[in-house]
C-alpha positions in Angstrom: -11.0 10.1 -5.5 -9.1 9.1 -8.7 -5.4 8.6 -8.1 -3.0 11.2 -9.5 0.0 8.9 -10.1 2.2 11.9 -10.7 1.4 13.1 -7.2 1.5 9.8 -5.3 3.7 7.5 -3.3 5.1 6.3 -6.7 6.4 9.9 -7.2 8.0 9.9 -3.7 9.9 6.7 -4.6 11.0 8.3 -7.8 12.3 11.4 -6.0 14.4 9.1 -3.9 15.7 7.3 -7.0 16.5 10.5 -8.7 18.3 12.0 -5.7 20.7 9.0 -5.5 21.5 8.9 -9.2 19.3 5.9 -10.1 17.0 5.8 -13.0 13.4 7.0 -12.2 10.7 5.6 -14.4 8.1 8.2 -13.4 7.8 11.8 -12.4 9.1 12.8 -9.0 7.6 15.0 -6.3 8.7 18.6 -6.9 8.4 19.5 -3.2 10.7 16.7 -2.1 13.1 17.4 -5.0 13.3 21.0 -3.7 14.1 19.9 -0.2 16.7 17.4 -1.4 18.6 20.3 -3.0 20.1 20.8 0.5 22.1 17.6 -0.2 21.4 15.5 2.9 23.8 12.7 3.8 20.8 10.6 5.0 17.3 10.4 3.5 14.9 8.4 5.7 11.4 7.4 4.7 9.4 6.1 7.7 6.1 4.5 6.5 3.5 4.0 9.2 0.9 1.6 7.9 -2.6 2.9 7.7 -1.8 6.4 9.0 -3.7 8.4 6.4 -4.7 12.0 6.6 -8.1 11.1 8.0 -6.4 9.4 11.0 -4.1 12.3 11.6 -6.9 14.8 11.6 -9.0 12.7 13.9 -6.5 11.4 16.4 -4.0 14.3 16.7 -4.3 17.9 17.7 -3.6 20.5 15.0 -0.4 21.6 16.7 0.9 18.1 17.3 4.4 17.2 16.0 3.2 15.2 13.0 0.5 17.7 11.9 2.6 20.8 12.2 5.2 19.2 10.0 2.9 18.1 7.2 4.3 19.5 4.0 1.1 18.6 2.2 -1.1 15.6 1.5 -0.8 13.4 -1.6 -2.1 10.1 -2.9 -1.7 6.4 -2.3 -2.0 4.1 -5.3 -5.0 2.0 -6.4 -5.9 0.0 -4.6 -4.9 1.9 -1.5 -3.6 -1.1 0.4 -0.3 -2.3 1.8 0.6 -4.9 -0.8 0.3 -2.5 -3.8 1.4 0.7 -2.1 4.5 -0.5 -0.2 5.6 -2.4 -3.3 5.3 0.9 -5.3 7.4 2.6 -2.6 10.0 -0.2 -2.7 10.1 -0.4 -6.5 9.3 3.1 -7.9 6.6 1.4 -10.2 2.8 1.6 -10.4 0.8 -1.5 -9.4 0.0 -2.1 -13.1 3.8 -2.4 -13.7 4.9 -4.4 -10.6 1.8 -6.7 -10.5 1.4 -6.8 -6.7 -2.2 -5.7 -7.0 -3.5 -6.6 -3.5 -3.5 -9.1 -0.7 -4.9 -12.1 -2.7 -3.8 -12.8 -6.2 -4.6 -15.5 -8.8 -1.8 -17.5 -10.3 -2.8 -19.7 -13.2 0.5 -21.6 -12.9 -0.8 -23.3 -9.8 -4.5 -22.5 -10.3 -4.7 -20.9 -6.8 -5.5 -17.6 -5.2 -2.6 -16.8 -3.0 -2.2 -14.3 -0.2 0.9 -12.8 -1.8 2.9 -11.6 1.2 2.4 -14.6 3.5 2.2 -17.2 0.7 -0.9 -18.9 2.0 -3.9 -20.1 0.0 -6.7 -17.5 0.3 -8.8 -17.7 3.5 -6.7 -20.6 4.9 -3.5 -21.3 6.8 -2.4 -23.7 4.0 0.9 -22.9 2.3 0.3 -22.2 -1.3 3.5 -24.0 -2.4 6.9 -25.1 -1.1 8.3 -21.8 -2.6 7.2 -18.2 -2.4 4.7 -18.0 -5.2 4.5 -14.2 -5.7 8.3 -13.9 -5.3 8.7 -16.4 -8.1 6.1 -15.1 -10.6 6.0 -11.4 -10.0 9.6 -10.4 -9.0 10.8 -6.8 -9.3 14.0 -4.9 -8.9 13.9 -3.0 -5.5 14.7 0.6 -5.0 17.6 -0.6 -2.8 19.2 -2.5 -5.6 18.7 0.4 -8.0 20.3 2.8 -5.6 23.3 0.5 -4.9 23.8 -0.1 -8.6 23.9 3.6 -9.2 27.0 3.6 -7.0 26.5 6.9 -5.1 25.0 5.6 -1.9 23.9 2.7 0.3 20.3 1.6 0.9 18.7 -0.1 3.8 15.3 -1.4 4.8 14.5 -1.5 8.5 11.5 -3.7 9.4 10.4 -7.1 10.6 11.5 -8.5 7.2 14.0 -5.9 5.8 17.7 -5.9 5.4 18.0 -4.7 9.0 15.5 -6.8 11.0 13.9 -5.3 14.1 11.2 -6.6 16.5 9.9 -3.4 18.1 9.3 0.2 17.3 12.0 1.2 19.7 14.4 -1.1 17.9 13.3 0.5 14.6 14.0 4.1 15.7 17.3 3.0 17.3 18.4 1.3 14.1 17.6 4.4 12.0 19.6 6.6 14.4 22.5 4.1 14.3 22.6 4.0 10.5 22.3 7.8 10.2 25.4 8.2 12.5 27.6 6.4 9.9 29.5 8.5 7.3 28.1 6.6 4.3 25.6 8.6 2.1 22.5 6.5 2.3 18.7 5.9 1.9 16.9 4.3 4.8 13.3 2.9 4.6 11.6 2.1 7.8 8.3 0.3 7.9 6.0 -0.3 10.9 2.6 -2.2 10.7 0.8 0.1 13.2 -1.7 1.8 13.4 -3.1 -0.4 10.6 -3.0 -3.7 12.6 -4.9 -2.1 15.5 -7.4 -0.3 13.2 -8.3 -3.7 11.6 -9.5 -5.1 14.9 -10.6 -2.1 16.9 -12.0 0.2 14.2 -10.2 3.2 12.8 -11.6 5.7 15.4 -11.0 3.7 18.5 -9.4 5.4 21.6 -6.7 2.6 21.5 -5.8 3.9 18.0 -5.5 7.4 19.3 -3.1 6.2 22.0 -1.1 4.1 19.5 -0.6 7.1 17.1 0.3 9.4 19.9 2.9 7.0 21.2 4.4 6.5 17.8 4.5 10.3 17.3 6.3 10.8 20.6 9.0 8.2 19.7 9.5 9.7 16.3 9.9 13.2 17.8 12.5 11.9 20.3 14.3 10.1 17.4 14.6 13.4 15.5 16.5 14.9 18.4 19.3 12.4 17.6 19.5 13.0 13.9 21.9 15.2 11.9 22.3 15.9 8.2 19.1 14.0 7.6 15.8 14.5 5.8 13.1 12.5 7.5 9.9 11.8 5.5 7.0 10.3 7.5 4.2 9.0 5.4 1.6 6.2 5.0 0.7 3.6 2.5 -3.1 4.3 2.7 -5.9 5.5 5.0 -8.7 3.5 6.6 -12.5 3.4 7.1 -14.9 1.4 9.3 -17.1 -1.0 7.3 -19.4 -4.0 7.1 -19.2 -6.9 4.6 -21.4 -8.7 2.1 -20.7 -12.5 2.1 -20.8 -13.5 -1.5 -21.8 -17.1 -0.7 -25.1 -15.7 0.4 -25.8 -14.8 -3.3 -25.9 -18.2 -5.0 -27.1 -16.9 -8.4 -24.1 -14.6 -8.6 -21.6 -17.2 -7.3 -22.9 -19.7 -9.9 -21.6 -17.3 -12.6 -18.0 -17.5 -11.4 -15.2 -19.8 -12.3 -13.4 -19.4 -9.0 -13.5 -17.3 -5.8 -12.8 -13.6 -5.9 -9.3 -12.1 -5.6 -7.3 -8.9 -4.8 -9.2 -7.2 -1.9 -12.7 -6.9 -0.3 -12.9 -3.3 -1.5 -11.2 -3.9 -4.8 -12.5 -7.2 -5.9 -11.6 -9.2 -9.1 -14.4 -11.5 -10.5 -13.6 -14.4 -12.8 -16.7 -15.0 -14.8 -17.8 -18.0 -16.8 -17.9 -17.2 -20.5 -21.6 -17.7 -20.8 -22.4 -15.1 -18.1 -20.0 -12.3 -19.2 -23.0 -10.1 -20.3 -25.4 -11.2 -17.6 -23.0 -10.8 -14.7 -23.0 -7.0 -14.4 -26.8 -6.8 -14.3 -26.8 -9.3 -11.4 -24.0 -7.6 -9.6 -25.5 -4.1 -9.9 -28.8 -5.4 -8.7 -27.3 -6.6 -5.5 -24.3 -4.2 -4.9 -24.7 -1.3 -7.3 -25.3 1.3 -4.6 -21.9 0.5 -2.9 -19.6 -0.5 -5.7 -18.5 0.6 -9.2 -18.0 -2.2 -11.6 -15.5 -2.1 -14.4 -14.7 -4.5 -17.3 -11.0 -5.4 -17.5 -10.5 -3.3 -20.6 -12.0 -0.3 -18.8 -9.6 -0.8 -15.9 -6.7 -0.7 -18.4 -8.1 2.2 -20.4 -8.7 4.3 -17.3 -5.3 3.5 -15.9 -6.9 2.7 -12.5 -3.8 0.7 -11.4 -1.5 3.3 -12.9 0.4 3.9 -16.2 3.5 2.5 -17.6 4.4 -0.9 -19.1 1.6 -3.3 -18.2 2.7 -6.3 -16.3 2.4 -9.6 -18.3 0.2 -11.1 -15.6 -2.0 -8.1 -15.0 -4.9 -9.1 -17.2 -5.0 -12.6 -15.6 -4.9 -11.1 -12.1 -7.5 -8.4 -12.5 -10.2 -10.9 -13.7 -13.0 -10.2 -16.1 -14.6 -7.5 -13.9 -13.3 -5.4 -11.0 -15.6 -4.1 -8.3 -14.4 -0.9 -6.5 -16.0 0.2 -3.2 -17.3 3.7 -3.0 -19.0 3.5 0.4 -18.5 1.6 3.7 -18.9 -2.0 2.4 -16.6 -4.9 1.6 -17.1 -8.1 -0.3 -15.8 -11.4 1.2 -16.1 -14.8 -0.3 -17.5 -16.8 2.7 -18.0 -16.7 6.4 -14.5 -18.1 6.8 -13.0 -15.0 5.2 -11.6 -12.3 7.4 -14.0 -9.5 8.1 -12.1 -6.6 9.6 -13.8 -3.8 11.6 -11.9 -1.2 9.5 -10.3 -1.7 6.1 -9.1 0.0 3.0 -8.4 -0.5 -0.8 -11.6 1.3 -2.0 -12.2 4.5 -3.9 -12.8 7.0 -1.1 -10.8 10.1 0.0 -10.2 8.7 3.5 -8.4 5.6 2.0 -6.5 7.5 -0.7 -5.3 10.7 1.2 -1.9 10.2 2.8 0.4 12.7 4.5 3.8 13.9 3.4 5.5 14.9 6.7 9.0 16.2 6.5 11.5 17.0 9.2 14.8 18.5 8.2 17.8 18.0 10.5 20.7 19.7 8.8 
């Protein structure tokens, strides 16, 4: 599934920006723009990590609260993973523009591959630096700042690390209700790391995931009973799929061609190839992994706008490597046995990872 960036989570973010009088860099979602003509005082986006269309269709009955309120499905970004997708939601930019391409990113300034959100060196619990590396080198202006600067509304982020910090899902819904009861015109973004966290360990079709999604659904439905003059949009950053992994260290010939370990994601993998092996590398890669991955040269990645369109981030070429491998089946690529090997993951080029729901509940 190729991303339609004009019908994606980037577009949702741009609808929000447009509604609150801030500049939107990309096209908005017409369906959301139409709903917003009703001039709600509160616009709430609740993003449930990993709750793609495949999960909804598998775990919930057709007449369940979430499924009967699906306006339609639309697309994540590439790669369909939390780092890139939530940053697009919180910036209104494509991954090619904001530079937060995936979990692990290469920074030449310190010659390290860094797990961007948590600021650790890849596959370790060692801090990458005594400052937040990604925050310093790939900063962006948030949707909250853009809305506030437009001067027509307030803007809040409710999560473990947002402007309004919560510890539990009950606290999250309570805080959304509390904010919506104030008279200020506002945008509220709520983020919750489930069902994604559970899917990673239990598999995406586990009964425990069914229970988790049903519990979240019940609490969101109860929250809606307390809202007024509010448009609630429930969505996801990406979908999920069960998988197994190749360990690249088990392929010494291929590893000998590389300057450094791989980066970005196990299903969207950047390879940094020694100059003398640039032509030979794709043959070796396709021999070992060609049935499970597509392989793109960096120039092809840019030409095909795989990470989106817009002004290319100055660090993009460095981060994406010489070649990008994109998963098309149920496999991932990890560097070594020390690397995390999740039971279920995302970031590849399949429908179940890309398809996300646009759920809308109007409380006028």
